PyMOL Python script that loads the backbone (N, CA, C, O; Angstrom):
from pymol import cmd

cmd.read_pdbstr("""\
ATOM      1  N   MET A   1     -72.945 -46.913  37.148  1.00  0.00           N
ATOM      2  CA  MET A   1     -73.139 -49.022  37.300  1.00  0.00           C
ATOM      3  C   MET A   1     -71.326 -48.837  37.315  1.00  0.00           C
ATOM      4  O   MET A   1     -70.872 -47.751  36.952  1.00  0.00           O
ATOM      5  N   PRO A   2     -70.598 -49.683  37.645  1.00  0.00           N
ATOM      6  CA  PRO A   2     -69.903 -50.009  38.040  1.00  0.00           C
ATOM      7  C   PRO A   2     -69.306 -50.364  35.969  1.00  0.00           C
ATOM      8  O   PRO A   2     -70.213 -50.171  35.159  1.00  0.00           O
ATOM      9  N   GLN A   3     -67.951 -50.809  35.390  1.00  0.00           N
ATOM     10  CA  GLN A   3     -67.252 -51.333  34.234  1.00  0.00           C
ATOM     11  C   GLN A   3     -66.789 -52.297  34.703  1.00  0.00           C
ATOM     12  O   GLN A   3     -66.646 -52.416  35.920  1.00  0.00           O
ATOM     13  N   TYR A   4     -66.414 -53.297  33.759  1.00  0.00           N
ATOM     14  CA  TYR A   4     -65.797 -54.267  34.059  1.00  0.00           C
ATOM     15  C   TYR A   4     -64.762 -55.098  32.800  1.00  0.00           C
ATOM     16  O   TYR A   4     -65.573 -55.758  32.151  1.00  0.00           O
ATOM     17  N   MET A   5     -63.859 -55.247  32.422  1.00  0.00           N
ATOM     18  CA  MET A   5     -62.739 -55.822  31.819  1.00  0.00           C
ATOM     19  C   MET A   5     -62.825 -57.169  31.800  1.00  0.00           C
ATOM     20  O   MET A   5     -62.566 -57.477  32.963  1.00  0.00           O
ATOM     21  N   VAL A   6     -62.924 -57.649  31.507  1.00  0.00           N
ATOM     22  CA  VAL A   6     -62.651 -58.775  30.957  1.00  0.00           C
ATOM     23  C   VAL A   6     -61.836 -59.853  30.041  1.00  0.00           C
ATOM     24  O   VAL A   6     -62.151 -60.152  28.889  1.00  0.00           O
ATOM     25  N   GLU A   7     -60.773 -60.358  30.741  1.00  0.00           N
ATOM     26  CA  GLU A   7     -59.381 -60.628  29.915  1.00  0.00           C
ATOM     27  C   GLU A   7     -59.722 -62.147  29.286  1.00  0.00           C
ATOM     28  O   GLU A   7     -60.065 -63.054  30.043  1.00  0.00           O
ATOM     29  N   ARG A   8     -59.596 -62.350  27.819  1.00  0.00           N
ATOM     30  CA  ARG A   8     -59.764 -63.618  27.692  1.00  0.00           C
ATOM     31  C   ARG A   8     -58.379 -63.927  26.894  1.00  0.00           C
ATOM     32  O   ARG A   8     -57.528 -63.210  26.369  1.00  0.00           O
ATOM     33  N   HIS A   9     -58.560 -65.384  27.055  1.00  0.00           N
ATOM     34  CA  HIS A   9     -57.425 -65.819  26.018  1.00  0.00           C
ATOM     35  C   HIS A   9     -57.669 -66.620  25.356  1.00  0.00           C
ATOM     36  O   HIS A   9     -57.638 -67.707  25.932  1.00  0.00           O
ATOM     37  N   LEU A  10     -58.147 -66.707  23.452  1.00  0.00           N
ATOM     38  CA  LEU A  10     -58.528 -67.647  22.901  1.00  0.00           C
ATOM     39  C   LEU A  10     -58.046 -68.191  21.611  1.00  0.00           C
ATOM     40  O   LEU A  10     -58.539 -68.046  20.492  1.00  0.00           O
ATOM     41  N   PRO A  11     -57.110 -68.772  21.933  1.00  0.00           N
ATOM     42  CA  PRO A  11     -56.169 -69.270  21.144  1.00  0.00           C
ATOM     43  C   PRO A  11     -57.123 -70.068  19.590  1.00  0.00           C
ATOM     44  O   PRO A  11     -58.172 -70.707  19.675  1.00  0.00           O
ATOM     45  N   GLY A  12     -56.323 -69.751  18.253  1.00  0.00           N
ATOM     46  CA  GLY A  12     -57.502 -70.606  17.465  1.00  0.00           C
ATOM     47  C   GLY A  12     -58.466 -69.646  16.702  1.00  0.00           C
ATOM     48  O   GLY A  12     -58.621 -69.688  15.482  1.00  0.00           O
ATOM     49  N   ILE A  13     -59.046 -68.847  17.472  1.00  0.00           N
ATOM     50  CA  ILE A  13     -60.378 -68.664  17.513  1.00  0.00           C
ATOM     51  C   ILE A  13     -60.354 -67.802  15.798  1.00  0.00           C
ATOM     52  O   ILE A  13     -59.524 -67.029  15.321  1.00  0.00           O
ATOM     53  N   THR A  14     -61.693 -68.380  15.209  1.00  0.00           N
ATOM     54  CA  THR A  14     -61.715 -67.518  14.015  1.00  0.00           C
ATOM     55  C   THR A  14     -62.933 -66.241  14.535  1.00  0.00           C
ATOM     56  O   THR A  14     -63.654 -66.183  15.531  1.00  0.00           O
ATOM     57  N   PRO A  15     -62.757 -65.316  13.362  1.00  0.00           N
ATOM     58  CA  PRO A  15     -63.815 -64.321  13.541  1.00  0.00           C
ATOM     59  C   PRO A  15     -64.711 -64.328  13.542  1.00  0.00           C
ATOM     60  O   PRO A  15     -65.343 -63.315  13.842  1.00  0.00           O
ATOM     61  N   GLU A  16     -65.388 -65.646  13.158  1.00  0.00           N
ATOM     62  CA  GLU A  16     -67.127 -66.213  12.915  1.00  0.00           C
ATOM     63  C   GLU A  16     -67.004 -66.333  14.464  1.00  0.00           C
ATOM     64  O   GLU A  16     -67.646 -65.542  15.155  1.00  0.00           O
ATOM     65  N   GLN A  17     -66.019 -67.510  15.192  1.00  0.00           N
ATOM     66  CA  GLN A  17     -66.541 -67.742  16.421  1.00  0.00           C
ATOM     67  C   GLN A  17     -66.378 -66.472  17.569  1.00  0.00           C
ATOM     68  O   GLN A  17     -66.870 -66.518  18.697  1.00  0.00           O
ATOM     69  N   LEU A  18     -65.631 -65.409  17.060  1.00  0.00           N
ATOM     70  CA  LEU A  18     -65.593 -64.713  17.655  1.00  0.00           C
ATOM     71  C   LEU A  18     -67.149 -63.590  18.271  1.00  0.00           C
ATOM     72  O   LEU A  18     -67.676 -63.173  19.302  1.00  0.00           O
ATOM     73  N   SER A  19     -67.312 -63.554  16.471  1.00  0.00           N
ATOM     74  CA  SER A  19     -68.556 -63.014  16.397  1.00  0.00           C
ATOM     75  C   SER A  19     -69.933 -63.305  17.482  1.00  0.00           C
ATOM     76  O   SER A  19     -70.633 -62.636  18.242  1.00  0.00           O
ATOM     77  N   ALA A  20     -69.799 -65.071  16.922  1.00  0.00           N
ATOM     78  CA  ALA A  20     -70.416 -65.584  17.728  1.00  0.00           C
ATOM     79  C   ALA A  20     -70.430 -65.436  19.536  1.00  0.00           C
ATOM     80  O   ALA A  20     -71.460 -65.067  20.101  1.00  0.00           O
ATOM     81  N   ALA A  21     -69.713 -65.626  19.978  1.00  0.00           N
ATOM     82  CA  ALA A  21     -69.737 -65.469  20.989  1.00  0.00           C
ATOM     83  C   ALA A  21     -69.572 -64.052  21.856  1.00  0.00           C
ATOM     84  O   ALA A  21     -69.522 -64.148  23.082  1.00  0.00           O
ATOM     85  N   ALA A  22     -69.482 -62.645  21.182  1.00  0.00           N
ATOM     86  CA  ALA A  22     -70.072 -61.024  21.305  1.00  0.00           C
ATOM     87  C   ALA A  22     -71.309 -61.541  21.280  1.00  0.00           C
ATOM     88  O   ALA A  22     -71.781 -61.501  22.417  1.00  0.00           O
ATOM     89  N   SER A  23     -72.261 -62.143  20.277  1.00  0.00           N
ATOM     90  CA  SER A  23     -73.504 -62.283  20.483  1.00  0.00           C
ATOM     91  C   SER A  23     -74.290 -62.633  21.218  1.00  0.00           C
ATOM     92  O   SER A  23     -75.369 -62.062  21.376  1.00  0.00           O
ATOM     93  N   ARG A  24     -73.848 -63.840  21.940  1.00  0.00           N
ATOM     94  CA  ARG A  24     -74.187 -64.871  22.963  1.00  0.00           C
ATOM     95  C   ARG A  24     -73.602 -63.815  24.111  1.00  0.00           C
ATOM     96  O   ARG A  24     -74.363 -63.979  25.065  1.00  0.00           O
ATOM     97  N   ALA A  25     -72.651 -62.848  24.463  1.00  0.00           N
ATOM     98  CA  ALA A  25     -72.516 -62.166  25.392  1.00  0.00           C
ATOM     99  C   ALA A  25     -73.939 -61.201  25.528  1.00  0.00           C
ATOM    100  O   ALA A  25     -74.502 -61.158  26.622  1.00  0.00           O
ATOM    101  N   LYS A  26     -74.433 -60.505  24.471  1.00  0.00           N
ATOM    102  CA  LYS A  26     -75.161 -59.537  24.084  1.00  0.00           C
ATOM    103  C   LYS A  26     -76.625 -60.193  24.876  1.00  0.00           C
ATOM    104  O   LYS A  26     -77.316 -59.858  25.838  1.00  0.00           O
ATOM    105  N   ASN A  27     -76.635 -61.271  23.900  1.00  0.00           N
ATOM    106  CA  ASN A  27     -78.222 -61.616  24.555  1.00  0.00           C
ATOM    107  C   ASN A  27     -78.082 -62.398  25.983  1.00  0.00           C
ATOM    108  O   ASN A  27     -78.950 -62.170  26.826  1.00  0.00           O
ATOM    109  N   VAL A  28     -77.211 -63.149  26.237  1.00  0.00           N
ATOM    110  CA  VAL A  28     -77.173 -63.591  28.022  1.00  0.00           C
ATOM    111  C   VAL A  28     -77.191 -62.057  28.803  1.00  0.00           C
ATOM    112  O   VAL A  28     -78.168 -61.874  29.529  1.00  0.00           O
ATOM    113  N   THR A  29     -76.540 -61.332  28.743  1.00  0.00           N
ATOM    114  CA  THR A  29     -76.594 -59.614  29.308  1.00  0.00           C
ATOM    115  C   THR A  29     -78.256 -59.638  29.340  1.00  0.00           C
ATOM    116  O   THR A  29     -78.853 -60.244  30.229  1.00  0.00           O
ATOM    117  N   ALA A  30     -79.062 -58.793  28.098  1.00  0.00           N
ATOM    118  CA  ALA A  30     -79.973 -58.796  28.069  1.00  0.00           C
ATOM    119  C   ALA A  30     -81.300 -59.537  28.712  1.00  0.00           C
ATOM    120  O   ALA A  30     -82.328 -59.012  29.142  1.00  0.00           O
ATOM    121  N   GLU A  31     -80.876 -61.172  28.622  1.00  0.00           N
ATOM    122  CA  GLU A  31     -81.961 -61.664  29.198  1.00  0.00           C
ATOM    123  C   GLU A  31     -81.442 -61.663  31.067  1.00  0.00           C
ATOM    124  O   GLU A  31     -82.339 -62.140  31.762  1.00  0.00           O
ATOM    125  N   MET A  32     -80.256 -61.235  31.832  1.00  0.00           N
ATOM    126  CA  MET A  32     -80.308 -61.025  33.128  1.00  0.00           C
ATOM    127  C   MET A  32     -80.871 -60.001  33.543  1.00  0.00           C
ATOM    128  O   MET A  32     -81.681 -59.733  34.430  1.00  0.00           O
ATOM    129  N   THR A  33     -80.050 -59.198  32.384  1.00  0.00           N
ATOM    130  CA  THR A  33     -80.751 -57.515  32.808  1.00  0.00           C
ATOM    131  C   THR A  33     -83.138 -57.603  32.932  1.00  0.00           C
ATOM    132  O   THR A  33     -83.995 -56.929  33.503  1.00  0.00           O
ATOM    133  N   SER A  34     -83.137 -58.626  32.169  1.00  0.00           N
ATOM    134  CA  SER A  34     -84.701 -58.571  31.656  1.00  0.00           C
ATOM    135  C   SER A  34     -84.915 -59.304  32.993  1.00  0.00           C
ATOM    136  O   SER A  34     -86.096 -59.120  33.284  1.00  0.00           O
ATOM    137  N   GLN A  35     -84.401 -59.946  33.809  1.00  0.00           N
ATOM    138  CA  GLN A  35     -84.678 -60.741  34.982  1.00  0.00           C
ATOM    139  C   GLN A  35     -84.494 -60.428  36.150  1.00  0.00           C
ATOM    140  O   GLN A  35     -84.531 -61.118  37.168  1.00  0.00           O
ATOM    141  N   GLY A  36     -84.225 -59.019  35.953  1.00  0.00           N
ATOM    142  CA  GLY A  36     -83.772 -57.940  37.227  1.00  0.00           C
ATOM    143  C   GLY A  36     -82.287 -58.167  37.921  1.00  0.00           C
ATOM    144  O   GLY A  36     -81.919 -58.143  39.095  1.00  0.00           O
ATOM    145  N   LYS A  37     -81.484 -58.439  36.465  1.00  0.00           N
ATOM    146  CA  LYS A  37     -79.735 -58.435  37.406  1.00  0.00           C
ATOM    147  C   LYS A  37     -79.352 -57.706  35.911  1.00  0.00           C
ATOM    148  O   LYS A  37     -79.320 -58.306  34.836  1.00  0.00           O
ATOM    149  N   PRO A  38     -79.072 -56.260  36.121  1.00  0.00           N
ATOM    150  CA  PRO A  38     -78.603 -55.239  35.678  1.00  0.00           C
ATOM    151  C   PRO A  38     -76.951 -55.801  34.690  1.00  0.00           C
ATOM    152  O   PRO A  38     -75.808 -55.761  35.144  1.00  0.00           O
ATOM    153  N   VAL A  39     -77.191 -56.071  33.902  1.00  0.00           N
ATOM    154  CA  VAL A  39     -75.499 -56.480  33.440  1.00  0.00           C
ATOM    155  C   VAL A  39     -75.681 -55.694  31.445  1.00  0.00           C
ATOM    156  O   VAL A  39     -76.675 -55.751  30.720  1.00  0.00           O
ATOM    157  N   ARG A  40     -74.556 -55.173  31.200  1.00  0.00           N
ATOM    158  CA  ARG A  40     -75.018 -55.035  29.713  1.00  0.00           C
ATOM    159  C   ARG A  40     -73.335 -55.281  28.664  1.00  0.00           C
ATOM    160  O   ARG A  40     -72.277 -54.859  29.131  1.00  0.00           O
ATOM    161  N   TYR A  41     -73.361 -55.665  27.923  1.00  0.00           N
ATOM    162  CA  TYR A  41     -71.669 -56.236  27.099  1.00  0.00           C
ATOM    163  C   TYR A  41     -72.135 -55.075  26.679  1.00  0.00           C
ATOM    164  O   TYR A  41     -73.305 -54.694  26.707  1.00  0.00           O
ATOM    165  N   LEU A  42     -70.426 -54.054  25.962  1.00  0.00           N
ATOM    166  CA  LEU A  42     -70.544 -53.121  25.492  1.00  0.00           C
ATOM    167  C   LEU A  42     -69.893 -53.423  24.317  1.00  0.00           C
ATOM    168  O   LEU A  42     -70.436 -53.495  23.215  1.00  0.00           O
ATOM    169  N   ARG A  43     -68.405 -53.646  24.622  1.00  0.00           N
ATOM    170  CA  ARG A  43     -67.881 -54.414  23.189  1.00  0.00           C
ATOM    171  C   ARG A  43     -66.732 -54.881  23.628  1.00  0.00           C
ATOM    172  O   ARG A  43     -66.181 -54.860  24.728  1.00  0.00           O
ATOM    173  N   SER A  44     -66.435 -55.338  22.517  1.00  0.00           N
ATOM    174  CA  SER A  44     -64.968 -55.880  22.553  1.00  0.00           C
ATOM    175  C   SER A  44     -63.110 -55.730  21.818  1.00  0.00           C
ATOM    176  O   SER A  44     -62.832 -55.694  20.620  1.00  0.00           O
ATOM    177  N   THR A  45     -62.557 -55.696  22.475  1.00  0.00           N
ATOM    178  CA  THR A  45     -61.385 -55.834  21.351  1.00  0.00           C
ATOM    179  C   THR A  45     -60.423 -56.647  21.341  1.00  0.00           C
ATOM    180  O   THR A  45     -59.851 -56.856  22.410  1.00  0.00           O
ATOM    181  N   PHE A  46     -59.828 -57.557  19.728  1.00  0.00           N
ATOM    182  CA  PHE A  46     -59.146 -58.785  19.965  1.00  0.00           C
ATOM    183  C   PHE A  46     -57.650 -58.487  19.598  1.00  0.00           C
ATOM    184  O   PHE A  46     -57.332 -58.236  18.435  1.00  0.00           O
ATOM    185  N   VAL A  47     -57.155 -58.505  20.157  1.00  0.00           N
ATOM    186  CA  VAL A  47     -55.718 -58.452  19.937  1.00  0.00           C
ATOM    187  C   VAL A  47     -54.856 -59.583  19.073  1.00  0.00           C
ATOM    188  O   VAL A  47     -53.966 -60.204  19.655  1.00  0.00           O
ATOM    189  N   PRO A  48     -55.147 -59.842  17.640  1.00  0.00           N
ATOM    190  CA  PRO A  48     -54.582 -61.238  17.277  1.00  0.00           C
ATOM    191  C   PRO A  48     -52.959 -61.888  17.638  1.00  0.00           C
ATOM    192  O   PRO A  48     -52.596 -63.031  17.915  1.00  0.00           O
ATOM    193  N   SER A  49     -52.344 -60.828  17.518  1.00  0.00           N
ATOM    194  CA  SER A  49     -50.970 -61.259  17.884  1.00  0.00           C
ATOM    195  C   SER A  49     -51.029 -62.250  19.184  1.00  0.00           C
ATOM    196  O   SER A  49     -50.801 -63.459  19.173  1.00  0.00           O
ATOM    197  N   GLU A  50     -51.339 -61.559  20.143  1.00  0.00           N
ATOM    198  CA  GLU A  50     -51.620 -62.081  20.856  1.00  0.00           C
ATOM    199  C   GLU A  50     -52.534 -63.287  21.787  1.00  0.00           C
ATOM    200  O   GLU A  50     -52.333 -63.807  22.885  1.00  0.00           O
ATOM    201  N   GLU A  51     -53.696 -63.441  20.682  1.00  0.00           N
ATOM    202  CA  GLU A  51     -54.576 -64.089  20.612  1.00  0.00           C
ATOM    203  C   GLU A  51     -55.629 -63.934  21.912  1.00  0.00           C
ATOM    204  O   GLU A  51     -56.033 -65.025  22.314  1.00  0.00           O
ATOM    205  N   ARG A  52     -56.063 -62.947  22.526  1.00  0.00           N
ATOM    206  CA  ARG A  52     -56.075 -62.122  23.364  1.00  0.00           C
ATOM    207  C   ARG A  52     -57.302 -60.857  23.161  1.00  0.00           C
ATOM    208  O   ARG A  52     -57.238 -59.870  22.428  1.00  0.00           O
ATOM    209  N   SER A  53     -58.883 -61.458  24.478  1.00  0.00           N
ATOM    210  CA  SER A  53     -59.703 -60.464  23.859  1.00  0.00           C
ATOM    211  C   SER A  53     -60.173 -60.045  25.100  1.00  0.00           C
ATOM    212  O   SER A  53     -60.251 -60.766  26.095  1.00  0.00           O
ATOM    213  N   PHE A  54     -60.663 -58.208  24.994  1.00  0.00           N
ATOM    214  CA  PHE A  54     -61.186 -57.316  26.090  1.00  0.00           C
ATOM    215  C   PHE A  54     -62.252 -57.271  26.169  1.00  0.00           C
ATOM    216  O   PHE A  54     -62.853 -56.838  25.185  1.00  0.00           O
ATOM    217  N   CYS A  55     -62.975 -57.656  27.274  1.00  0.00           N
ATOM    218  CA  CYS A  55     -64.977 -57.214  26.689  1.00  0.00           C
ATOM    219  C   CYS A  55     -64.878 -56.972  27.851  1.00  0.00           C
ATOM    220  O   CYS A  55     -64.267 -57.536  28.759  1.00  0.00           O
ATOM    221  N   LEU A  56     -66.041 -55.353  27.779  1.00  0.00           N
ATOM    222  CA  LEU A  56     -66.502 -54.317  28.670  1.00  0.00           C
ATOM    223  C   LEU A  56     -67.869 -54.562  28.805  1.00  0.00           C
ATOM    224  O   LEU A  56     -68.818 -54.649  28.026  1.00  0.00           O
ATOM    225  N   PHE A  57     -67.666 -54.669  30.304  1.00  0.00           N
ATOM    226  CA  PHE A  57     -69.228 -54.496  30.804  1.00  0.00           C
ATOM    227  C   PHE A  57     -69.830 -53.704  31.893  1.00  0.00           C
ATOM    228  O   PHE A  57     -69.055 -53.263  32.741  1.00  0.00           O
ATOM    229  N   ASP A  58     -71.197 -53.434  32.014  1.00  0.00           N
ATOM    230  CA  ASP A  58     -71.711 -52.369  32.742  1.00  0.00           C
ATOM    231  C   ASP A  58     -72.247 -53.742  33.682  1.00  0.00           C
ATOM    232  O   ASP A  58     -72.849 -54.733  33.268  1.00  0.00           O
ATOM    233  N   ALA A  59     -71.832 -53.444  35.002  1.00  0.00           N
ATOM    234  CA  ALA A  59     -73.020 -54.834  35.770  1.00  0.00           C
ATOM    235  C   ALA A  59     -72.864 -53.617  37.374  1.00  0.00           C
ATOM    236  O   ALA A  59     -72.374 -52.491  37.466  1.00  0.00           O
ATOM    237  N   SER A  60     -73.651 -54.676  38.595  1.00  0.00           N
ATOM    238  CA  SER A  60     -73.314 -54.134  39.721  1.00  0.00           C
ATOM    239  C   SER A  60     -72.506 -54.890  40.085  1.00  0.00           C
ATOM    240  O   SER A  60     -71.718 -54.320  40.840  1.00  0.00           O
ATOM    241  N   SER A  61     -72.233 -56.117  39.908  1.00  0.00           N
ATOM    242  CA  SER A  61     -71.046 -56.555  40.454  1.00  0.00           C
ATOM    243  C   SER A  61     -70.090 -57.808  39.232  1.00  0.00           C
ATOM    244  O   SER A  61     -70.260 -58.410  38.172  1.00  0.00           O
ATOM    245  N   GLU A  62     -68.886 -57.566  40.513  1.00  0.00           N
ATOM    246  CA  GLU A  62     -68.329 -58.789  39.140  1.00  0.00           C
ATOM    247  C   GLU A  62     -68.547 -60.068  39.371  1.00  0.00           C
ATOM    248  O   GLU A  62     -67.788 -60.850  38.799  1.00  0.00           O
ATOM    249  N   GLN A  63     -69.719 -60.684  40.336  1.00  0.00           N
ATOM    250  CA  GLN A  63     -69.821 -61.653  40.057  1.00  0.00           C
ATOM    251  C   GLN A  63     -71.414 -61.965  38.999  1.00  0.00           C
ATOM    252  O   GLN A  63     -71.929 -63.077  38.891  1.00  0.00           O
ATOM    253  N   ASP A  64     -71.778 -61.085  38.538  1.00  0.00           N
ATOM    254  CA  ASP A  64     -72.749 -60.326  37.902  1.00  0.00           C
ATOM    255  C   ASP A  64     -71.993 -60.757  36.231  1.00  0.00           C
ATOM    256  O   ASP A  64     -72.461 -61.437  35.317  1.00  0.00           O
ATOM    257  N   VAL A  65     -71.183 -60.313  36.304  1.00  0.00           N
ATOM    258  CA  VAL A  65     -69.914 -60.745  34.871  1.00  0.00           C
ATOM    259  C   VAL A  65     -69.637 -61.636  34.890  1.00  0.00           C
ATOM    260  O   VAL A  65     -69.263 -62.153  33.837  1.00  0.00           O
ATOM    261  N   GLN A  66     -69.646 -62.497  36.296  1.00  0.00           N
ATOM    262  CA  GLN A  66     -68.396 -64.175  35.870  1.00  0.00           C
ATOM    263  C   GLN A  66     -70.160 -64.638  35.583  1.00  0.00           C
ATOM    264  O   GLN A  66     -70.313 -65.278  34.543  1.00  0.00           O
ATOM    265  N   GLU A  67     -71.254 -64.411  36.278  1.00  0.00           N
ATOM    266  CA  GLU A  67     -72.298 -65.013  35.520  1.00  0.00           C
ATOM    267  C   GLU A  67     -72.716 -65.153  34.047  1.00  0.00           C
ATOM    268  O   GLU A  67     -72.751 -66.171  33.357  1.00  0.00           O
ATOM    269  N   ALA A  68     -73.071 -63.692  33.688  1.00  0.00           N
ATOM    270  CA  ALA A  68     -72.961 -63.528  32.518  1.00  0.00           C
ATOM    271  C   ALA A  68     -72.130 -64.590  31.389  1.00  0.00           C
ATOM    272  O   ALA A  68     -72.787 -65.163  30.520  1.00  0.00           O
ATOM    273  N   ASN A  69     -70.491 -64.802  31.509  1.00  0.00           N
ATOM    274  CA  ASN A  69     -69.630 -65.293  30.866  1.00  0.00           C
ATOM    275  C   ASN A  69     -70.130 -66.597  31.064  1.00  0.00           C
ATOM    276  O   ASN A  69     -70.500 -67.161  30.035  1.00  0.00           O
ATOM    277  N   GLU A  70     -70.274 -67.440  32.494  1.00  0.00           N
ATOM    278  CA  GLU A  70     -70.214 -68.893  32.503  1.00  0.00           C
ATOM    279  C   GLU A  70     -71.772 -68.857  32.062  1.00  0.00           C
ATOM    280  O   GLU A  70     -71.877 -69.929  31.466  1.00  0.00           O
ATOM    281  N   ARG A  71     -72.793 -68.355  32.025  1.00  0.00           N
ATOM    282  CA  ARG A  71     -73.773 -69.126  30.712  1.00  0.00           C
ATOM    283  C   ARG A  71     -74.164 -68.640  29.406  1.00  0.00           C
ATOM    284  O   ARG A  71     -75.225 -68.932  28.854  1.00  0.00           O
ATOM    285  N   ALA A  72     -73.145 -67.789  28.873  1.00  0.00           N
ATOM    286  CA  ALA A  72     -72.765 -67.154  27.441  1.00  0.00           C
ATOM    287  C   ALA A  72     -71.589 -68.182  26.925  1.00  0.00           C
ATOM    288  O   ALA A  72     -71.118 -68.173  25.788  1.00  0.00           O
ATOM    289  N   GLU A  73     -71.125 -69.272  28.234  1.00  0.00           N
ATOM    290  CA  GLU A  73     -69.988 -70.667  27.632  1.00  0.00           C
ATOM    291  C   GLU A  73     -68.876 -69.631  26.854  1.00  0.00           C
ATOM    292  O   GLU A  73     -68.580 -69.724  25.663  1.00  0.00           O
ATOM    293  N   ILE A  74     -68.351 -68.657  27.776  1.00  0.00           N
ATOM    294  CA  ILE A  74     -66.623 -68.065  26.272  1.00  0.00           C
ATOM    295  C   ILE A  74     -66.309 -68.092  27.962  1.00  0.00           C
ATOM    296  O   ILE A  74     -66.858 -67.640  28.966  1.00  0.00           O
ATOM    297  N   PRO A  75     -65.374 -68.710  27.724  1.00  0.00           N
ATOM    298  CA  PRO A  75     -63.995 -68.609  28.734  1.00  0.00           C
ATOM    299  C   PRO A  75     -63.404 -67.321  29.456  1.00  0.00           C
ATOM    300  O   PRO A  75     -63.727 -66.293  28.861  1.00  0.00           O
ATOM    301  N   LEU A  76     -62.788 -67.156  30.344  1.00  0.00           N
ATOM    302  CA  LEU A  76     -61.928 -66.118  30.915  1.00  0.00           C
ATOM    303  C   LEU A  76     -61.226 -66.442  31.669  1.00  0.00           C
ATOM    304  O   LEU A  76     -61.196 -67.509  32.283  1.00  0.00           O
ATOM    305  N   LEU A  77     -60.300 -65.218  31.754  1.00  0.00           N
ATOM    306  CA  LEU A  77     -58.607 -65.590  32.569  1.00  0.00           C
ATOM    307  C   LEU A  77     -59.312 -64.390  33.883  1.00  0.00           C
ATOM    308  O   LEU A  77     -59.541 -64.966  34.947  1.00  0.00           O
ATOM    309  N   ARG A  78     -59.634 -62.922  33.874  1.00  0.00           N
ATOM    310  CA  ARG A  78     -60.379 -62.399  34.697  1.00  0.00           C
ATOM    311  C   ARG A  78     -61.069 -61.520  34.217  1.00  0.00           C
ATOM    312  O   ARG A  78     -61.335 -61.200  33.059  1.00  0.00           O
ATOM    313  N   ILE A  79     -61.506 -60.926  35.747  1.00  0.00           N
ATOM    314  CA  ILE A  79     -62.649 -59.977  35.785  1.00  0.00           C
ATOM    315  C   ILE A  79     -61.744 -58.606  36.518  1.00  0.00           C
ATOM    316  O   ILE A  79     -61.044 -58.774  37.517  1.00  0.00           O
ATOM    317  N   THR A  80     -61.872 -57.525  35.967  1.00  0.00           N
ATOM    318  CA  THR A  80     -61.140 -56.404  36.874  1.00  0.00           C
ATOM    319  C   THR A  80     -61.919 -55.400  36.602  1.00  0.00           C
ATOM    320  O   THR A  80     -62.101 -55.173  35.406  1.00  0.00           O
ATOM    321  N   GLU A  81     -62.680 -54.411  37.737  1.00  0.00           N
ATOM    322  CA  GLU A  81     -63.072 -53.308  37.724  1.00  0.00           C
ATOM    323  C   GLU A  81     -62.128 -52.126  36.915  1.00  0.00           C
ATOM    324  O   GLU A  81     -60.901 -52.228  36.926  1.00  0.00           O
ATOM    325  N   VAL A  82     -62.620 -51.319  36.412  1.00  0.00           N
ATOM    326  CA  VAL A  82     -62.086 -50.350  35.068  1.00  0.00           C
ATOM    327  C   VAL A  82     -62.888 -49.244  35.416  1.00  0.00           C
ATOM    328  O   VAL A  82     -64.069 -49.412  35.720  1.00  0.00           O
ATOM    329  N   LYS A  83     -62.280 -47.957  35.398  1.00  0.00           N
ATOM    330  CA  LYS A  83     -62.252 -46.461  35.101  1.00  0.00           C
ATOM    331  C   LYS A  83     -62.442 -45.934  33.231  1.00  0.00           C
ATOM    332  O   LYS A  83     -61.494 -45.842  32.452  1.00  0.00           O
ATOM    333  N   HIS A  84     -63.215 -45.789  33.050  1.00  0.00           N
ATOM    334  CA  HIS A  84     -63.510 -45.325  31.329  1.00  0.00           C
ATOM    335  C   HIS A  84     -62.496 -43.976  31.790  1.00  0.00           C
ATOM    336  O   HIS A  84     -62.234 -43.611  32.936  1.00  0.00           O
ATOM    337  N   ILE A  85     -62.062 -43.419  30.570  1.00  0.00           N
ATOM    338  CA  ILE A  85     -61.529 -42.058  30.433  1.00  0.00           C
ATOM    339  C   ILE A  85     -61.109 -42.095  28.788  1.00  0.00           C
ATOM    340  O   ILE A  85     -60.446 -42.842  28.067  1.00  0.00           O
ATOM    341  N   SER A  86     -61.898 -40.827  28.623  1.00  0.00           N
ATOM    342  CA  SER A  86     -62.322 -40.607  26.908  1.00  0.00           C
ATOM    343  C   SER A  86     -61.427 -39.098  26.830  1.00  0.00           C
ATOM    344  O   SER A  86     -61.231 -38.222  27.672  1.00  0.00           O
ATOM    345  N   ALA A  87     -61.031 -39.250  25.504  1.00  0.00           N
ATOM    346  CA  ALA A  87     -60.404 -37.546  25.333  1.00  0.00           C
ATOM    347  C   ALA A  87     -61.470 -36.384  25.394  1.00  0.00           C
ATOM    348  O   ALA A  87     -61.281 -35.201  25.111  1.00  0.00           O
ATOM    349  N   ASP A  88     -62.458 -36.894  25.762  1.00  0.00           N
ATOM    350  CA  ASP A  88     -63.674 -35.961  25.753  1.00  0.00           C
ATOM    351  C   ASP A  88     -63.376 -35.176  26.715  1.00  0.00           C
ATOM    352  O   ASP A  88     -63.385 -33.948  26.810  1.00  0.00           O
ATOM    353  N   ASP A  89     -62.996 -36.364  27.731  1.00  0.00           N
ATOM    354  CA  ASP A  89     -63.267 -35.960  29.479  1.00  0.00           C
ATOM    355  C   ASP A  89     -61.727 -34.957  29.994  1.00  0.00           C
ATOM    356  O   ASP A  89     -61.542 -34.458  31.104  1.00  0.00           O
ATOM    357  N   LEU A  90     -61.043 -34.915  29.108  1.00  0.00           N
ATOM    358  CA  LEU A  90     -59.715 -34.141  28.469  1.00  0.00           C
ATOM    359  C   LEU A  90     -59.703 -32.999  28.726  1.00  0.00           C
ATOM    360  O   LEU A  90     -60.463 -32.557  27.866  1.00  0.00           O
ATOM    361  N   ALA A  91     -59.177 -31.650  29.672  1.00  0.00           N
ATOM    362  CA  ALA A  91     -59.553 -30.062  29.493  1.00  0.00           C
ATOM    363  C   ALA A  91     -58.572 -30.169  28.610  1.00  0.00           C
ATOM    364  O   ALA A  91     -58.221 -29.188  27.954  1.00  0.00           O
TER     365      ALA A  91
END
""", "prot")
cmd.dss("prot")
cmd.show_as("cartoon", "prot")
cmd.util.cbc("prot")
cmd.orient("prot")
């Protein structure tokens, strides 16, 4: 399944608000999956100095990721399909 990175600009967000947004993303994607639209929220990385968050999702399409974020009421700047490379993948 493709992976998508969601970039967000979240000025003034508190740690509690960030955690709540991640919980909403997790809950909405679980609900969408149970309804036959497989989307999974994987993780987020927050860059405090830039007030930016990068959130990783598994999904069948960019549109499903967009829908998940709209339903979770989390603003975003863009969605980009990404490829995962880890140190374990390298020779």
